C-alpha positions in Angstrom: -112.3 72.7 -131.8 -112.8 71.1 -135.2 -115.7 68.8 -136.0 -116.5 66.5 -138.9 -119.8 64.7 -139.1 -119.7 60.9 -140.0 -119.0 60.0 -143.6 -119.8 56.7 -145.3 -118.1 54.7 -148.1 -120.3 51.8 -149.2 -119.2 51.3 -152.8 -116.6 48.7 -153.5 -115.7 48.7 -157.2 -114.0 45.3 -157.4 -116.8 43.7 -155.4 -119.8 45.5 -157.0 -118.8 44.6 -160.6 -119.9 41.1 -159.7 -117.0 38.8 -160.2 -113.3 38.1 -160.8 -113.7 38.4 -164.6 -113.8 42.1 -164.2 -110.7 42.3 -162.0 -107.4 41.9 -163.9 -103.9 41.6 -162.3 -100.6 41.9 -164.1 -98.1 39.0 -163.9 -99.1 35.7 -162.2 -101.2 35.4 -159.1 -100.5 32.9 -156.4 -102.9 30.0 -156.8 -103.4 29.8 -153.1 -104.0 33.5 -152.7 -106.1 34.5 -155.7 -107.6 37.8 -156.8 -111.0 36.7 -155.4 -109.6 37.7 -152.0 -109.5 41.4 -153.2 -113.3 41.7 -153.0 -114.6 38.9 -150.7 -115.5 41.3 -147.9 -113.0 39.8 -145.5 -110.1 42.1 -144.6 -108.2 39.1 -143.2 -107.7 37.3 -146.5 -104.8 38.0 -148.8 -104.1 38.3 -152.5 -100.5 37.6 -153.5 -98.4 37.4 -156.6 -96.6 34.0 -157.1 -93.2 35.6 -157.3 -91.4 38.9 -157.1 -92.9 41.4 -159.5 -91.9 44.8 -160.7 -94.5 47.6 -160.6 -97.5 45.3 -160.7 -101.1 46.6 -161.4 -104.6 45.7 -160.5 -107.4 46.8 -162.9 -111.1 47.0 -162.3 -113.6 47.2 -165.1 -116.8 48.8 -163.9 -118.6 46.8 -166.4 -121.6 48.9 -167.5 -122.8 51.2 -170.2 -123.8 53.5 -167.4 -120.9 52.7 -165.1 -120.7 54.5 -161.7 -118.5 57.5 -161.5 -117.2 59.7 -158.7 -114.9 57.2 -157.1 -112.6 59.4 -154.9 -110.9 57.1 -152.4 -108.7 54.0 -152.2 -108.6 51.8 -149.1 -106.3 48.8 -148.4 -106.5 47.1 -145.0 -103.3 46.3 -143.1 -101.0 43.4 -143.9 -99.9 44.7 -147.3 -96.4 45.3 -148.7 -97.1 48.6 -150.6 -94.8 51.6 -150.1 -95.6 53.6 -153.2 -98.8 53.7 -155.4 -100.8 55.7 -157.8 -104.3 55.3 -159.3 -105.2 56.0 -162.9 -108.3 55.7 -165.0 -109.1 55.2 -168.7 -111.9 54.6 -171.1 -110.2 51.5 -172.6 -108.7 48.3 -171.1 -105.3 49.0 -172.6 -105.1 52.3 -170.7 -104.1 54.3 -173.7 -104.3 58.0 -172.8 -104.9 57.2 -169.1 -105.3 60.0 -166.7 -104.1 60.2 -163.1 -106.6 60.1 -160.2 -104.0 59.8 -157.4 -100.5 60.9 -158.1 -97.5 58.7 -157.1 -97.4 58.8 -153.3 -94.9 57.4 -150.8 -97.5 57.7 -148.0 -98.2 54.0 -147.4 -96.4 52.1 -144.7 -96.3 48.3 -145.1 -98.7 46.6 -142.6 -100.6 49.8 -141.9 -104.0 50.6 -143.4 -104.0 52.7 -146.5 -106.7 55.4 -146.9 -106.0 58.0 -149.6 -108.3 60.4 -151.3 -108.0 61.0 -155.0 -106.8 64.3 -156.5 -109.9 64.2 -158.8 -112.9 61.9 -158.8 -113.2 59.2 -161.5 -115.2 59.7 -164.7 -114.1 56.6 -166.7 -114.9 52.9 -166.9 -111.6 51.4 -165.9 -109.7 52.0 -162.7 -106.2 50.8 -162.0 -104.0 50.6 -158.9 -100.3 51.0 -159.8 -98.0 49.5 -157.2 -94.5 50.9 -157.5 -91.6 48.7 -156.4 -90.3 45.2 -156.6 -91.6 42.6 -154.2 -93.7 39.4 -153.9 -96.5 41.9 -153.2 -99.6 41.1 -151.2 -102.7 42.9 -150.1 -106.1 42.1 -148.6 -109.1 44.0 -150.0 -108.7 46.6 -152.7 -111.4 49.1 -152.2 -112.1 51.8 -154.8 -114.9 53.7 -153.2 -116.7 57.0 -152.9 -117.1 59.2 -149.9 -120.7 60.0 -149.1 -121.4 63.1 -147.1 -124.7 64.4 -145.8 -125.6 68.0 -145.2 -127.5 67.0 -142.1 -125.5 65.4 -139.3 -126.6 63.1 -136.5 -127.5 64.1 -133.0 -124.5 62.9 -130.8 -126.0 63.7 -127.4 -126.2 60.4 -125.5 -125.1 58.5 -128.7 -123.5 55.1 -128.2 -119.7 55.0 -129.0 -117.7 52.3 -127.3 -116.5 48.7 -127.2 -118.7 45.7 -127.2 -117.6 42.3 -126.0 -117.5 39.6 -128.6 -118.4 36.8 -126.3 -121.1 34.4 -125.2 -121.8 33.8 -121.5 -123.3 30.4 -120.5 -125.5 31.0 -117.5 -125.5 28.5 -114.7 -128.0 28.1 -111.8 -125.1 28.3 -109.3 -121.4 29.0 -109.3 -119.3 30.5 -112.1 -120.8 31.3 -115.5 -118.3 30.2 -118.3 -117.6 32.8 -120.9 -116.7 31.9 -124.5 -114.5 34.5 -126.2 -115.4 34.6 -130.0 -112.9 37.3 -130.9 -111.6 40.8 -130.0 -113.9 43.5 -128.8 -115.7 45.5 -131.5 -116.4 49.2 -131.8 -120.1 50.0 -131.6 -121.6 53.3 -132.8 -125.1 54.6 -132.9 -126.1 57.6 -135.0 -129.5 59.2 -134.7 -130.5 61.4 -137.6 -133.2 63.2 -135.6 -133.3 66.1 -138.0 -135.0 64.8 -141.1 -133.1 63.9 -144.2 -134.6 64.9 -147.6 -133.6 65.4 -151.1 -130.1 64.2 -152.0 -129.4 63.3 -148.3 -132.4 61.0 -148.3 -131.5 59.4 -151.6 -127.9 58.7 -150.4 -129.0 57.2 -147.1 -131.6 54.9 -148.7 -129.2 53.8 -151.5 -126.6 52.9 -148.9 -129.0 50.9 -146.8 -130.3 49.1 -149.9 -126.8 48.3 -151.1 -125.4 46.8 -147.9 -128.3 45.5 -145.8 -126.9 43.8 -142.6 -124.6 41.4 -144.4 -122.2 43.6 -146.3 -119.5 45.6 -144.6 -118.8 49.2 -145.5 -116.5 52.0 -144.4 -117.4 54.6 -141.8 -115.5 57.7 -140.9 -116.7 58.3 -137.3 -117.7 61.7 -136.1 -114.4 63.4 -135.2 -113.2 66.4 -133.2 -109.6 66.6 -134.3 -107.6 68.3 -137.1 -107.0 66.4 -139.3 -109.8 64.0 -138.4 -107.9 60.8 -139.3 -105.4 61.4 -136.5 -107.7 60.1 -133.9 -110.6 58.6 -136.0 -109.3 56.4 -138.8 -111.9 54.9 -141.1 -113.6 51.8 -139.7 -114.8 48.6 -141.5 -118.3 48.2 -140.1 -121.7 46.6 -140.7 -125.3 47.5 -139.7 -125.9 45.5 -136.5 -129.6 45.6 -137.4 -131.5 47.2 -140.3 -131.7 51.0 -139.7 -134.9 52.3 -138.3 -136.5 55.0 -140.4 -139.6 57.1 -139.9 -141.5 59.7 -141.9 -141.5 63.2 -140.4 -144.1 65.9 -140.2 -142.6 67.4 -143.4 -145.0 65.0 -145.2 -147.6 66.0 -146.2 -147.4 69.5 -144.7 -144.6 70.7 -146.8 -145.1 68.3 -149.7 -141.5 67.1 -149.3 -140.6 63.5 -148.5 -138.4 63.4 -145.4 -137.3 60.8 -142.9 -135.4 60.4 -139.7 -132.9 57.4 -139.3 -131.4 55.5 -136.4 -128.2 53.7 -137.4 -126.7 50.9 -135.2 -123.2 50.0 -136.4 -120.8 47.3 -135.3 -117.1 46.9 -136.3 -116.7 44.0 -138.8 -114.2 41.3 -137.9 -114.4 39.4 -141.1 
């Protein structure tokens, strides 16, 4: 039996740059479905071109003298029209001398979520999605992100993993209690990092919590027992249901090493 511990992807290059000025699309965008929808944290919104385009591109400027590196994954939620794509990087906005991060692939299926890992991680300031084909293309979020893995996994014994009703029940003193359905059921996960995180693991966990809080969604690869893991556990768009609980462990001050345990309560995002 194969096992893969949970993985997290909280960076969102187009969103984290801070505005549409750092996201550039080729050709002409549809004024009713603008590029702002590519990074508004709602997988149900759409960006569209105004007419049929040939091999369009979307470029993200990471906008910093010390821009983040190590992006190694592209995610596009369902309801897109992409059948072929590649990802390139460059140190200039004209993409002179660009290098390939993800070679031309025919893996995407229109309407199905795209989740592809790069051939090599990014090192440059500019990232570009190259859509190959002619269409009035559309897509929801464009997520250039980085897979965060920890050397210590959570304790899964008695861990919550199931569906939660997205409903409100109006209690009555007698008779039937009306139930208001607010949306589909949501996947709920609970991960207890009972064995202390320290060093790079602790830095990664604290950075993720600080970056997303309870308001920003991020991507979670659930714990999986299949080969390959994505066959039964595709990446999920989730939020923290409440701020993670963290506690110092006996490693401080006995060992002189800062270490903490964490309890993560996650809920599937329906935005």
